[in-house]
C-alpha positions as CSV (number, residue, x, y, z in Angstrom):
1,M,-40.1,-29.0,23.5
2,S,-37.3,-28.7,21.0
3,Y,-35.8,-24.7,20.9
4,T,-36.1,-23.0,18.0
5,V,-33.2,-21.1,16.2
6,L,-34.0,-17.1,15.6
7,A,-33.2,-17.0,12.3
8,R,-35.0,-19.9,11.5
9,K,-38.3,-18.7,14.2
10,W,-38.3,-15.4,12.2
11,R,-38.2,-16.4,9.1
12,P,-40.2,-14.1,6.7
13,R,-43.5,-16.2,6.0
14,R,-45.1,-13.9,3.7
15,F,-43.5,-10.7,0.9
16,E,-45.1,-8.2,4.0
17,D,-42.4,-9.4,6.6
18,L,-39.3,-8.9,4.6
19,V,-37.5,-6.4,5.4
20,G,-35.0,-4.2,3.1
21,Q,-35.7,-5.7,-0.3
22,P,-38.5,-3.6,-1.5
23,H,-37.7,-3.7,-5.1
24,V,-37.6,-7.0,-5.3
25,V,-41.5,-7.9,-3.6
26,Q,-42.6,-5.1,-6.0
27,A,-41.2,-6.8,-9.1
28,L,-42.4,-10.6,-7.6
29,A,-45.7,-8.8,-6.4
30,N,-46.4,-7.2,-10.1
31,S,-45.6,-10.4,-12.1
32,L,-48.3,-12.0,-10.2
33,A,-50.6,-10.0,-10.0
34,D,-50.7,-9.4,-13.8
35,N,-49.7,-13.6,-14.4
36,R,-47.0,-12.6,-16.2
37,L,-44.5,-15.4,-14.9
38,H,-40.9,-16.4,-16.3
39,H,-39.6,-20.5,-15.8
40,A,-36.5,-19.7,-14.3
41,Y,-36.1,-16.3,-11.3
42,L,-32.0,-15.7,-10.1
43,F,-31.6,-14.6,-7.5
44,T,-28.4,-13.6,-5.7
45,G,-26.5,-11.7,-3.3
46,T,-24.2,-11.5,0.1
47,R,-24.9,-14.9,2.5
48,G,-28.4,-14.6,4.8
49,I,-30.1,-11.7,3.0
50,G,-33.2,-13.8,1.8
51,K,-32.5,-15.4,-1.5
52,T,-33.3,-19.0,-0.1
53,T,-36.3,-16.6,1.6
54,V,-37.6,-15.0,-1.2
55,A,-37.9,-18.3,-3.6
56,R,-39.7,-19.7,-0.6
57,L,-42.3,-17.8,-1.0
58,L,-41.9,-17.1,-4.6
59,A,-43.2,-21.1,-4.7
60,K,-45.8,-20.4,-2.2
61,A,-47.6,-17.8,-4.2
62,L,-47.2,-19.9,-6.9
63,N,-48.6,-22.8,-5.5
64,C,-51.4,-21.1,-3.3
65,E,-54.9,-23.0,-3.0
66,K,-56.4,-19.5,-2.9
67,G,-54.5,-18.9,-7.0
68,I,-51.7,-17.4,-8.2
69,V,-51.5,-14.3,-5.7
70,A,-49.5,-11.4,-5.0
71,E,-49.6,-12.2,-1.0
72,P,-49.7,-15.8,-0.2
73,C,-52.2,-16.5,2.2
74,G,-49.9,-18.6,4.5
75,V,-52.4,-21.1,5.9
76,C,-53.9,-22.6,3.1
77,A,-52.3,-26.5,3.1
78,A,-49.7,-25.8,0.0
79,C,-48.2,-23.6,2.1
80,T,-48.1,-24.7,5.4
81,A,-46.0,-27.6,3.7
82,I,-44.2,-25.7,2.1
83,D,-43.5,-23.5,5.6
84,E,-42.9,-26.8,7.1
85,G,-40.1,-28.3,4.3
86,R,-42.8,-30.5,3.5
87,F,-44.4,-29.9,0.1
88,V,-43.7,-32.4,-2.8
89,D,-43.3,-30.7,-5.6
90,L,-40.8,-28.6,-3.9
91,I,-37.4,-30.1,-5.0
92,E,-35.2,-28.4,-2.9
93,V,-31.1,-29.0,-4.4
94,D,-28.2,-28.4,-2.9
95,A,-25.7,-27.5,-5.7
96,A,-22.8,-27.0,-3.3
97,S,-23.1,-30.8,-2.4
98,R,-25.0,-32.2,-5.6
99,T,-22.5,-31.1,-8.0
100,K,-22.5,-33.7,-10.3
101,V,-24.4,-34.1,-14.4
102,D,-25.5,-37.2,-12.9
103,D,-27.2,-35.8,-9.9
104,T,-28.8,-33.1,-12.4
105,R,-29.9,-35.6,-15.2
106,E,-31.4,-37.5,-12.3
107,M,-32.8,-34.3,-11.0
108,L,-34.1,-33.5,-14.9
109,D,-35.4,-37.1,-15.0
110,N,-38.2,-36.2,-13.1
111,V,-39.5,-32.5,-15.1
112,Q,-41.6,-34.1,-17.4
113,Y,-44.4,-35.0,-15.1
114,T,-46.8,-33.1,-13.8
115,P,-47.0,-31.7,-10.1
116,T,-48.2,-34.5,-7.8
117,H,-50.7,-31.5,-5.7
118,G,-49.0,-27.9,-6.6
119,R,-50.2,-25.9,-10.3
120,F,-46.3,-25.7,-10.2
121,K,-43.5,-28.4,-10.4
122,V,-40.1,-26.1,-8.0
123,Y,-36.8,-26.7,-8.6
124,L,-35.2,-24.4,-6.0
125,I,-31.1,-25.1,-6.4
126,D,-29.5,-23.3,-4.1
127,E,-25.5,-21.6,-4.5
128,V,-26.8,-23.0,-8.5
129,H,-22.7,-21.3,-9.1
130,M,-21.3,-25.3,-7.9
131,L,-23.1,-26.9,-10.2
132,S,-20.2,-28.1,-12.6
133,N,-19.8,-27.4,-16.4
134,H,-21.2,-30.7,-17.2
135,S,-24.3,-30.4,-15.1
136,F,-24.8,-26.7,-16.6
137,N,-24.9,-28.7,-20.2
138,A,-27.3,-31.1,-19.5
139,L,-29.5,-28.6,-17.3
140,L,-29.1,-25.2,-20.0
141,K,-32.0,-27.0,-22.5
142,T,-34.5,-27.7,-20.0
143,L,-33.9,-24.3,-18.5
144,E,-34.7,-22.4,-22.1
145,E,-37.5,-24.8,-22.8
146,P,-39.4,-26.2,-19.7
147,P,-43.1,-27.6,-19.6
148,P,-46.0,-25.2,-18.3
149,H,-45.4,-26.7,-15.2
150,V,-42.5,-26.3,-14.2
151,K,-40.0,-22.9,-12.7
152,F,-37.0,-22.5,-11.9
153,L,-35.7,-20.9,-9.1
154,L,-31.8,-20.3,-8.6
155,A,-29.6,-18.9,-5.9
156,T,-26.1,-17.8,-6.0
157,T,-23.9,-16.3,-3.8
158,D,-21.2,-16.0,-6.8
159,P,-23.1,-15.2,-10.0
160,Q,-20.1,-14.5,-11.9
161,K,-19.0,-17.7,-12.0
162,L,-22.6,-19.1,-13.4
163,P,-22.2,-19.0,-17.8
164,V,-23.7,-16.5,-19.1
165,T,-25.8,-18.9,-21.0
166,V,-27.3,-19.6,-18.2
167,L,-28.1,-15.6,-17.3
168,S,-29.8,-14.7,-19.8
169,R,-32.3,-17.2,-20.1
170,C,-33.6,-16.3,-16.1
171,L,-34.4,-12.7,-14.5
172,Q,-32.4,-12.1,-12.2
173,F,-32.7,-10.3,-8.8
174,N,-30.0,-8.5,-6.5
175,L,-31.3,-8.6,-2.2
176,K,-29.3,-5.8,-1.1
177,R,-26.9,-6.0,2.0
178,F,-28.8,-5.0,5.0
179,T,-27.8,-1.9,6.5
180,V,-26.7,-1.2,10.0
181,A,-30.3,0.3,10.8
182,Q,-32.4,-2.3,9.0
183,I,-31.0,-4.9,11.2
184,Q,-30.5,-3.1,14.1
185,A,-35.0,-2.4,14.1
186,Q,-35.3,-6.1,13.2
187,L,-33.3,-7.2,16.4
188,E,-35.0,-5.1,18.2
189,K,-38.4,-5.6,16.7
190,I,-38.0,-9.6,17.7
191,C,-36.6,-8.9,21.3
192,R,-40.1,-7.3,22.2
193,A,-41.8,-10.0,20.8
194,E,-39.6,-12.9,22.8
195,S,-39.6,-10.4,25.5
196,I,-35.6,-10.6,25.8
197,A,-34.0,-7.1,28.5
198,F,-31.5,-5.2,25.8
199,D,-30.4,-1.8,25.3
200,A,-29.5,0.1,21.9
201,A,-25.9,-0.1,22.5
202,G,-25.7,-4.0,22.9
203,L,-28.1,-4.0,19.2
204,K,-25.9,-1.5,17.4
205,A,-22.7,-3.4,18.3
206,I,-25.0,-6.4,17.3
207,A,-25.8,-5.1,14.2
208,R,-22.8,-3.9,12.6
209,A,-20.7,-7.3,13.6
210,A,-23.3,-8.8,11.8
211,G,-21.4,-7.3,8.5
212,G,-25.4,-7.1,6.2
213,S,-26.7,-10.7,7.0
214,M,-29.6,-10.5,9.0
215,R,-29.2,-14.7,9.5
216,D,-25.7,-13.4,10.8
217,G,-27.7,-10.9,13.0
218,L,-29.9,-13.6,14.2
219,S,-27.7,-16.5,15.2
220,L,-25.0,-13.2,17.1
221,L,-28.6,-12.5,19.0
222,D,-29.2,-16.1,20.0
223,Q,-25.4,-16.1,21.3
224,S,-25.2,-12.9,23.0
225,I,-29.1,-13.8,25.2
226,A,-26.8,-16.7,25.8
227,F,-23.8,-14.9,26.8
228,G,-26.3,-12.5,28.7
229,G,-28.3,-15.4,30.6
230,G,-31.1,-13.5,28.6
231,K,-29.9,-10.3,28.6
232,V,-28.3,-8.5,25.1
233,E,-26.7,-5.3,26.4
234,G,-23.3,-3.5,25.1
235,P,-20.9,-4.5,28.3
236,L,-22.0,-8.0,27.6
237,V,-21.5,-7.8,24.1
238,A,-19.0,-6.4,23.4
239,A,-17.3,-8.6,25.7
240,M,-18.5,-11.2,23.8
241,L,-17.6,-10.1,20.3
242,G,-14.1,-8.8,21.5
243,S,-14.7,-5.1,20.4
244,I,-12.2,-2.6,21.2
245,D,-13.6,0.3,24.1
246,R,-13.9,3.0,22.5
247,G,-11.7,4.8,24.9
248,H,-8.5,3.4,23.7
249,V,-9.3,4.5,20.3
250,L,-10.7,8.0,21.9
251,R,-7.0,8.4,23.6
252,L,-5.2,6.7,20.5
253,L,-6.0,9.3,18.8
254,A,-5.5,12.3,21.2
255,A,-1.9,11.3,21.9
256,L,-1.7,11.0,17.6
257,A,-3.1,15.1,17.6
258,K,-0.8,15.6,20.8
259,Q,2.3,13.4,18.2
260,D,3.0,11.9,21.9
261,G,4.4,8.4,20.7
262,A,5.5,7.8,24.3
263,A,1.7,7.9,24.8
264,L,0.8,6.0,22.2
265,L,2.6,3.2,23.0
266,A,1.4,3.2,26.4
267,E,-2.2,3.0,26.0
268,V,-1.4,0.2,22.9
269,E,0.4,-1.6,26.1
270,K,-3.0,-0.7,28.2
271,L,-4.7,-2.3,24.6
272,D,-3.0,-5.3,24.8
273,E,-3.5,-6.4,28.1
274,S,-7.8,-7.3,26.4
275,A,-5.5,-9.2,24.3
276,P,-7.9,-7.9,21.4
277,D,-8.6,-7.8,18.3
278,Y,-6.1,-5.5,16.5
279,G,-7.8,-5.7,13.0
280,A,-11.1,-5.0,14.7
281,A,-8.9,-2.0,16.9
282,L,-7.9,-0.7,13.6
283,D,-11.1,-1.1,11.1
284,E,-12.5,0.6,15.3
285,M,-10.1,3.9,13.5
286,L,-10.8,3.7,10.5
287,E,-14.6,4.8,11.2
288,A,-12.8,7.4,13.8
289,L,-11.1,9.1,12.0
290,Q,-13.5,9.0,9.3
291,R,-16.2,10.7,11.3
292,I,-13.4,12.9,12.0
293,A,-13.6,14.2,8.1
294,V,-16.9,14.0,7.4
295,L,-17.6,16.8,10.8
296,Q,-14.5,18.8,9.0
297,L,-16.1,19.2,6.1
298,V,-19.3,19.1,6.3
299,G,-20.3,19.6,9.9
300,G,-23.6,18.2,11.8
301,R,-24.8,15.0,13.1
302,S,-23.8,15.9,16.0
303,D,-26.2,14.7,17.7
304,D,-25.3,11.6,17.2
305,E,-23.6,9.6,19.8
306,E,-20.4,8.6,17.5
307,F,-19.9,11.9,16.1
308,A,-20.2,13.9,19.4
309,A,-17.7,10.9,20.8
310,V,-14.8,12.4,17.9
311,A,-16.1,16.2,17.6
312,P,-13.3,17.3,19.5
313,F,-10.2,16.1,17.6
314,V,-12.3,18.0,14.8
315,E,-10.0,21.7,15.9
316,Q,-7.3,18.7,17.0
317,F,-5.5,17.2,13.3
318,S,-6.0,18.9,9.6
319,Q,-7.9,17.6,7.1
320,E,-5.3,16.8,5.3
321,D,-3.7,14.6,8.6
322,A,-7.5,13.1,9.2
323,Q,-7.3,11.8,5.2
324,L,-3.0,11.0,5.2
325,Y,-4.3,8.6,8.6
326,Y,-7.6,7.1,7.2
327,Q,-5.0,5.7,4.4
328,I,-2.6,4.8,6.8
329,A,-4.8,2.8,8.7
330,L,-6.1,2.0,6.1
331,H,-2.8,0.0,4.8
332,G,-2.0,-1.3,8.0
333,R,-5.1,-2.6,7.9
334,R,-4.4,-5.0,4.5
335,D,-1.2,-5.6,5.9
336,L,-1.2,-6.7,8.9
337,P,-2.2,-10.3,7.9
338,L,1.5,-10.5,6.7
339,C,3.0,-9.9,10.7
340,R,4.4,-12.0,12.7
341,E,2.1,-10.1,15.9
342,P,-0.8,-9.2,15.7
343,R,0.7,-5.4,17.8
344,M,3.6,-4.8,15.9
345,G,1.7,-4.7,12.6
346,F,-0.6,-2.4,14.7
347,E,1.8,-0.7,17.1
348,M,4.0,0.1,13.2
349,T,0.8,1.8,12.1
350,L,0.7,3.8,14.4
351,L,4.6,4.8,14.9
352,R,3.7,5.7,10.4
353,M,0.5,8.4,11.4
354,L,3.9,9.8,13.6
355,A,7.2,9.3,11.4
356,F,4.5,10.9,7.8
357,R,3.2,15.0,7.4
358,P,2.0,16.5,4.7
359,A,3.9,17.7,2.5
360,A,2.9,21.4,3.3
361,E,3.1,21.1,7.3
362,T,6.9,20.5,6.3
363,G,7.9,23.2,3.6
364,V,8.5,20.6,1.1
365,V,7.5,21.0,-2.3
366,P,6.1,18.1,-3.9
367,G,7.9,17.2,-7.5
368,R,11.0,19.7,-6.6
369,P,14.5,18.9,-5.9
370,V,16.1,15.7,-7.8
371,R,16.2,12.9,-5.4
372,V,19.5,10.2,-6.1
373,V,19.4,7.0,-5.0
374,T,21.4,4.1,-4.9
375,A,22.6,1.4,-3.0
376,G,24.0,1.6,0.4
377,A,24.7,5.3,0.1
378,A,24.9,7.8,2.7
379,P,21.2,10.1,3.3
380,E,24.2,13.7,3.2
381,A,25.5,12.3,0.1
382,A,21.8,12.1,-2.0
383,S,21.1,15.4,0.0
384,R,23.9,17.0,-1.9
385,A,23.7,15.4,-5.0
386,A,19.6,16.4,-5.0
387,Q,21.2,20.3,-5.1
388,P,22.6,21.4,-8.1
389,N,23.8,24.4,-8.8
390,A,21.4,26.6,-10.7
391,A,23.8,28.2,-12.2
392,S,25.0,24.6,-13.7
393,R,21.1,24.4,-15.0
394,P,21.1,24.3,-18.8
395,Q,19.2,26.8,-20.3
396,S,16.0,24.8,-21.5
397,A,15.2,23.8,-17.8
398,A,14.8,27.4,-17.2
399,A,12.7,27.9,-20.2
400,A,10.3,25.1,-19.1
401,D,10.1,26.8,-15.9
402,R,8.8,30.2,-17.3
403,P,5.6,30.5,-19.1
404,P,4.8,31.0,-22.6
405,E,6.0,34.4,-23.6
406,T,3.1,34.4,-26.6
407,S,0.9,34.8,-23.6
408,A,2.3,37.9,-22.5
409,R,2.9,40.0,-26.0
410,P,0.1,42.1,-27.3
411,N,-1.8,42.6,-30.4
412,G,-1.2,38.9,-30.8
413,A,2.8,39.4,-31.5
414,A,4.9,36.8,-32.8
415,A,6.7,34.9,-30.6
416,A,10.3,35.0,-31.3
417,P,12.5,31.3,-32.6
418,A,14.1,31.1,-29.5
419,D,10.6,30.6,-27.3
420,W,10.3,27.3,-29.4
421,A,10.6,24.8,-26.1
422,A,8.2,27.1,-23.7
423,I,6.0,27.4,-26.8
424,V,5.9,23.2,-26.8
425,Q,5.9,22.9,-22.9
426,S,2.9,24.7,-23.0
427,L,1.0,22.9,-25.7
428,D,-1.5,20.2,-25.6
429,L,-0.4,17.7,-27.2
430,R,1.0,13.9,-26.3
431,G,2.5,11.2,-28.2
432,P,3.7,10.9,-31.4
433,A,2.2,14.6,-31.7
434,R,4.0,15.5,-28.9
435,Q,6.8,13.8,-30.5
436,L,6.8,16.1,-33.3
437,A,7.2,18.7,-32.1
438,D,9.5,18.2,-29.6
439,S,11.9,17.5,-32.4
440,C,11.3,20.8,-34.8
441,D,13.0,23.6,-34.0
442,L,10.6,27.4,-34.5
443,K,12.5,28.9,-37.5
444,S,9.9,31.9,-38.7
445,N,6.3,32.2,-37.6
446,A,5.9,36.0,-39.1
447,G,2.2,36.6,-40.0
448,G,0.3,33.5,-38.4
449,A,2.8,31.9,-41.2
450,W,5.1,29.0,-38.5
451,Q,7.7,27.5,-40.4
452,L,9.7,24.5,-38.8
453,V,12.9,23.1,-39.3
454,L,12.8,19.2,-38.8
455,P,16.1,16.9,-38.8
456,A,16.2,14.5,-41.0
457,D,15.9,11.3,-38.7
458,K,13.0,12.3,-37.3
459,E,11.3,12.8,-41.1
460,H,8.7,9.6,-40.3
461,L,6.8,11.8,-37.9
462,N,6.4,14.3,-40.5
463,T,2.7,13.1,-41.4
464,Q,-0.2,14.8,-42.7
465,Q,-2.2,13.7,-39.6
466,L,1.0,15.1,-37.4
467,R,0.8,18.4,-38.5
468,T,-2.9,18.8,-38.2
469,R,-2.7,18.0,-34.4
470,L,0.3,19.9,-34.1
471,E,-1.2,23.0,-35.7
472,G,-4.8,23.1,-34.2
473,A,-2.2,22.8,-31.0
474,L,-1.1,26.3,-32.0
475,R,-4.0,27.5,-33.2
476,E,-6.3,26.6,-29.4
477,Q,-3.3,28.0,-28.2
478,H,-2.8,31.6,-29.7
479,G,-6.4,31.5,-30.4
480,R,-5.9,32.7,-34.3
481,D,-5.4,30.9,-37.6
482,V,-2.3,29.0,-38.0
483,K,-0.6,27.8,-41.4
484,L,2.4,25.1,-40.4
485,S,4.8,23.9,-42.3
486,I,7.6,21.6,-41.6
487,A,11.4,21.1,-43.9
488,V,13.6,18.5,-43.3
489,G,17.0,20.3,-42.7
490,Q,19.5,21.2,-40.0
491,P,17.7,23.1,-37.2
492,S,20.0,26.1,-36.3
493,R,19.6,26.2,-32.2
494,A,19.5,22.7,-30.5
495,T,15.5,21.4,-30.4
496,P,13.6,20.7,-27.3
497,A,14.1,17.2,-27.3
498,E,17.8,17.8,-27.5
499,E,18.0,20.6,-24.6
500,R,15.9,18.0,-22.6
501,R,18.5,15.1,-22.6
502,A,21.5,17.7,-22.7
503,N,19.8,19.3,-19.0
504,E,19.3,14.8,-18.0
505,S,23.1,14.0,-18.6
506,T,24.2,17.5,-16.4
507,R,22.4,16.6,-13.0
508,M,22.6,13.1,-14.1
509,R,26.5,13.8,-14.5
510,E,26.5,15.9,-11.7
511,A,24.2,13.7,-8.5
512,R,27.4,11.0,-10.0
513,E,29.7,13.4,-9.4
514,A,28.2,13.4,-5.4
515,I,28.5,10.6,-4.7
516,E,31.5,9.1,-5.4
517,N,33.1,12.2,-3.8
518,D,31.1,11.6,-0.4
519,A,33.4,11.1,2.3
520,N,30.6,8.8,3.5
521,V,30.7,6.8,0.4
522,K,34.3,6.7,0.2
523,A,34.4,5.0,3.7
524,I,31.4,2.6,2.9
525,Q,33.6,1.4,0.3
526,A,36.6,1.5,2.6
527,A,35.3,-0.9,5.3
528,F,32.7,-3.3,3.3
529,D,35.7,-3.0,-0.3
530,A,32.1,-2.2,-1.5
531,T,32.5,-1.1,-5.2
532,L,29.3,1.8,-6.6
533,E,27.2,1.0,-9.0
534,P,26.9,3.6,-11.9
535,D,23.8,2.4,-13.5
536,S,21.9,1.9,-9.8
537,I,22.2,6.0,-9.9
538,R,18.8,7.8,-10.5
539,T,17.4,11.1,-10.5
540,S,13.6,12.8,-10.5
541,K,12.5,14.9,-13.0
542,I,12.6,19.3,-11.8
């Protein structure tokens, strides 16, 4: 007698046997019980989660000899024939292999005929998104107004590829991926029923490798039974899957915690002896770092074996380290296929974790120093160019760094005209309204009447809408009524925009001079007959 694979042998025969899809089962059961039946159903979701199984169960419920019931009996001639795949009124179509419009027309030619044995003629179209556009067009009219004895059950892993005209004519049910716990519980149930020796570690490894697919989990269970000679145990399953030993991951984390690069690479050397999947190794590190972050920020869960394994690292890693390492590992996992050698990409990811530290630990305040970037420039030159003399900074930069004086003045006293740049800096303005404020100079603001002067070349900004936005921002900032007037003229002082441009020009000039006068840059120019491109020099804002 031929062997029946577990994925087929344990396919659910009743709605109550379905695992992890209660939202679909409840909706279908209620509609069947109330006889509120739609003519077309669409089941979507990833592979191996039961789309075709649900469709067949629905076909059984529609054609069960006991009537249209919420739970098919499973023993009548119709239910048995559907289970065995020989029910003539259930027409299963694989759209992946029958994509042409001629195939669809041939199928639809028989729609008008009444069922041979069953109550309904059911068309189950699997992977329906593979149909061509012409096939969808041929299907549309029948799908919209089918004969009363016809039901369409569509299944797809990619509903985005279906035309909206098809989607709008179907009741859509999105089946969920299975959790690791759900797959593990089902595998345990099957192993007990099949009298297969197992342990929890082996089943959990299979459930995790299934990736949310019950069918994949059952296929891996079949494979592990054959690999282990009838046993499903943790070490055997790990060897079959090529999984990374948790000890390797813990030792890598220990080397990272000590910032010991030699120990880190030595552990990679040991790991390489087992010809591992380095993508899986990074996945294991990502999971370990996620558990560390959970324990650091939430705590608890120490009773879980996997969380208990990483608990010692909660104190060894700062919260910033755990978050940074997770991001580095995530980027390394994404870039791993681009590397010529997977081990090289894996090592580079670990070395990147050693090379980069959170800014708070290095004493660097992000955004404060000016960076100068140029092709071929020496680091020393860029460093010196990044530190202009504080005394040479224009006055507007210092004004931008200090808080607006208007908020510190007692009794709501008016701000002096010299404070306009700081006032603009504190206002919640963006876009053209901010451009208008930057282009003006404050003439006076006595008694809540703000008078601004705008250069003639910026007169196009002086619109009612922008004046209203600027007036509202001033009112919100000072907490009292403000009347704003803007006159076109020549400002007596530099506007905030002019001060900012002057500030940027000064920093750029100082950076260029520092690069051009640097001894290392001159040596490179002399040795390679190189030419410095001034336009390549960039500075970041202070």
